[in-house]
C-alpha positions as CSV (number, residue, x, y, z in Angstrom):
1,M,-7.4,-30.7,44.1
2,H,-9.0,-28.7,47.0
3,V,-7.0,-28.2,50.3
4,F,-9.0,-27.1,53.2
5,T,-8.3,-27.2,57.0
6,F,-10.2,-29.1,59.5
7,A,-9.3,-29.3,63.1
8,H,-5.9,-27.7,62.4
9,A,-4.8,-30.4,59.9
10,P,-4.8,-29.8,56.1
11,V,-7.4,-32.0,54.2
12,S,-6.8,-32.8,50.3
13,W,-9.7,-33.5,48.6
14,H,-10.0,-35.9,45.4
15,M,-13.0,-36.2,43.2
16,V,-14.8,-39.5,43.5
17,K,-18.1,-38.7,41.3
18,A,-19.5,-35.8,39.0
19,A,-22.8,-35.7,37.3
20,N,-26.2,-33.9,37.5
21,N,-24.4,-30.8,38.6
22,I,-23.0,-32.8,41.6
23,K,-19.5,-33.2,42.6
24,V,-18.3,-35.8,45.4
25,F,-15.0,-35.6,46.9
26,T,-13.2,-37.8,49.8
27,S,-10.3,-37.1,51.9
28,N,-8.2,-39.0,54.5
29,V,-8.5,-37.1,57.7
30,P,-6.5,-37.4,60.9
31,D,-8.3,-38.6,63.9
32,Y,-11.3,-39.9,61.9
33,P,-11.5,-43.7,61.1
34,V,-13.7,-43.2,57.7
35,K,-12.9,-40.7,54.9
36,G,-14.0,-37.0,55.1
37,I,-17.0,-36.2,52.4
38,R,-17.3,-33.1,50.4
39,A,-20.0,-32.3,47.9
40,E,-20.6,-29.3,45.6
41,V,-24.3,-29.0,44.1
42,I,-25.9,-26.6,42.0
43,F,-29.8,-26.0,42.8
44,D,-32.0,-24.7,40.1
45,A,-33.7,-22.6,42.6
46,P,-33.1,-19.4,44.9
47,I,-31.4,-19.7,48.2
48,E,-34.6,-19.3,50.0
49,N,-36.1,-22.5,48.6
50,V,-32.8,-24.4,49.2
51,L,-32.7,-23.3,52.9
52,K,-36.7,-24.2,53.3
53,V,-35.7,-27.8,52.5
54,A,-32.2,-27.8,54.6
55,M,-33.9,-26.6,57.9
56,N,-36.9,-29.0,57.3
57,V,-35.4,-31.8,59.8
58,S,-38.8,-33.9,59.6
59,H,-38.5,-34.2,55.9
60,Y,-34.8,-35.5,56.2
61,P,-35.9,-38.9,55.5
62,N,-37.3,-37.8,52.0
63,W,-33.7,-37.0,50.8
64,I,-31.0,-37.6,53.0
65,Y,-29.3,-41.3,52.1
66,K,-30.7,-44.0,54.3
67,C,-32.2,-41.7,56.9
68,K,-34.7,-43.7,58.5
69,K,-36.2,-41.2,61.1
70,S,-35.3,-37.5,61.8
71,V,-37.3,-35.4,64.6
72,V,-36.9,-32.0,66.3
73,V,-36.1,-32.5,69.8
74,K,-35.7,-28.9,71.0
75,Q,-36.2,-25.7,68.8
76,I,-34.0,-23.1,70.0
77,S,-34.5,-20.7,67.8
78,K,-35.7,-20.0,64.2
79,Q,-32.2,-20.7,63.1
80,E,-31.2,-23.4,65.7
81,V,-32.4,-26.9,66.4
82,I,-31.5,-30.0,68.3
83,Y,-32.7,-32.9,66.4
84,Y,-32.6,-37.0,66.7
85,H,-31.4,-38.9,63.7
86,I,-31.5,-42.5,62.7
87,T,-29.4,-43.9,59.8
88,D,-30.7,-47.3,58.6
89,A,-27.6,-49.4,58.2
90,P,-27.8,-52.8,56.2
91,W,-27.7,-56.1,57.7
92,P,-25.5,-57.1,59.5
93,V,-24.6,-53.7,60.9
94,D,-26.8,-52.1,63.5
95,D,-28.4,-48.8,62.6
96,R,-26.6,-45.5,63.7
97,D,-28.4,-42.7,65.5
98,Q,-27.3,-39.2,67.0
99,Y,-28.4,-36.2,68.6
100,S,-27.3,-33.3,66.7
101,I,-27.4,-29.5,66.9
102,T,-27.8,-27.2,63.7
103,K,-27.3,-23.7,63.4
104,L,-28.1,-21.5,60.4
105,S,-26.2,-18.2,59.9
106,K,-26.1,-15.6,57.4
107,D,-22.7,-14.1,56.1
108,A,-22.1,-10.5,55.4
109,D,-21.8,-11.3,51.4
110,G,-25.6,-12.8,51.9
111,S,-24.5,-16.4,51.8
112,Y,-25.5,-18.9,54.4
113,R,-23.7,-21.3,56.6
114,M,-25.2,-24.3,58.4
115,H,-23.0,-25.8,61.2
116,S,-24.0,-29.1,62.8
117,H,-22.2,-31.6,65.3
118,S,-23.1,-34.2,67.3
119,L,-24.1,-34.0,70.9
120,P,-22.7,-37.1,72.5
121,N,-24.1,-37.2,75.7
122,Y,-27.4,-35.6,74.8
123,G,-30.5,-38.2,75.2
124,A,-30.7,-41.9,76.5
125,E,-29.0,-44.3,74.1
126,V,-31.6,-46.6,72.2
127,E,-31.2,-50.4,72.4
128,G,-30.3,-51.8,68.9
129,N,-28.8,-48.6,67.6
130,V,-25.3,-47.6,67.9
131,R,-24.8,-43.7,69.0
132,I,-22.5,-41.6,66.7
133,K,-20.7,-39.5,69.1
134,N,-18.4,-37.7,66.8
135,G,-19.5,-36.0,63.8
136,R,-19.6,-32.6,62.2
137,A,-21.1,-31.3,59.0
138,T,-21.1,-27.9,57.4
139,W,-23.2,-26.4,54.6
140,H,-22.2,-23.1,52.6
141,Y,-25.0,-21.7,50.3
142,T,-24.3,-19.0,47.8
143,S,-26.8,-17.4,45.5
144,L,-25.8,-17.4,41.9
145,P,-26.6,-14.8,39.4
146,N,-28.9,-16.8,37.3
147,G,-31.4,-17.4,40.1
148,Q,-29.6,-20.8,41.0
149,T,-27.9,-21.7,44.4
150,K,-24.6,-23.3,44.9
151,G,-24.2,-25.6,48.0
152,E,-21.0,-26.7,49.4
153,Y,-21.1,-29.5,52.1
154,E,-18.4,-31.4,54.2
155,L,-18.8,-34.2,56.5
156,F,-16.6,-35.6,59.0
157,F,-17.9,-38.5,61.2
158,D,-16.7,-41.6,63.3
159,P,-19.4,-44.4,62.6
160,A,-18.5,-46.1,66.1
161,G,-18.6,-50.0,66.6
162,H,-17.5,-52.4,64.1
163,I,-18.5,-51.8,60.5
164,P,-17.2,-53.8,57.4
165,S,-15.1,-51.8,54.9
166,W,-17.4,-52.7,52.0
167,I,-20.1,-50.7,53.8
168,I,-18.2,-47.8,54.7
169,N,-16.9,-47.6,51.0
170,L,-20.5,-47.9,49.5
171,F,-21.8,-45.1,51.8
172,I,-18.5,-43.1,50.7
173,A,-19.2,-43.7,47.0
174,E,-23.0,-43.7,47.0
175,G,-24.4,-41.8,50.0
176,P,-23.4,-38.2,49.2
177,Y,-24.3,-38.3,45.5
178,V,-27.8,-39.7,46.2
179,T,-28.3,-37.5,48.9
180,M,-27.4,-34.1,46.7
181,L,-29.7,-35.8,43.9
182,N,-32.7,-36.2,46.3
183,M,-32.1,-32.8,47.8
184,Q,-32.1,-31.2,44.1
185,R,-35.4,-33.0,43.5
186,E,-36.8,-31.7,46.9
187,V,-35.8,-28.2,46.1
188,K,-37.5,-28.2,42.7
189,A,-40.7,-29.5,44.6
190,V,-40.8,-26.5,46.9
191,S,-40.3,-24.3,43.9
192,G,-43.0,-25.7,42.0
193,K,-40.7,-26.7,39.0
């Protein structure tokens, strides 16, 4: 069990899946209607190749679970972007969309962090979509001595509107694992493996 702090409240993580160098954890989180998600993944590639995939917003539909569309809205700097993202929700639920800002920074130890959060008042709402206004995600990438990269990911969000519990449970169980598996594949392609 891992214990982290989010929004000044302790978060206890419980593993729900482990396979293919991927571990997925969930946790009940105060002030969020769905469980928080944590994933740990090993990429068989150097950190530079992992970052190429992580920062290529237009390719998110290639690997992020149920990502229907992802486009850069504003390039603030090479390390910071605002983007628009649509998640394809199964019928009878409306698709979710959000504007987010993502910033990449390098730590003193050579590892990298990506912080993203929703921008609730950015851009007009789109008819037929439900806007996600409260979401936060963090990536931490660390180089390993054998040329691999370790990725650690945490996601906390409010999906907004009414969503049946079976759909939420499907996402919690399947979404993070499929996303990490797809990202491993994308990183291998960038690495020429």
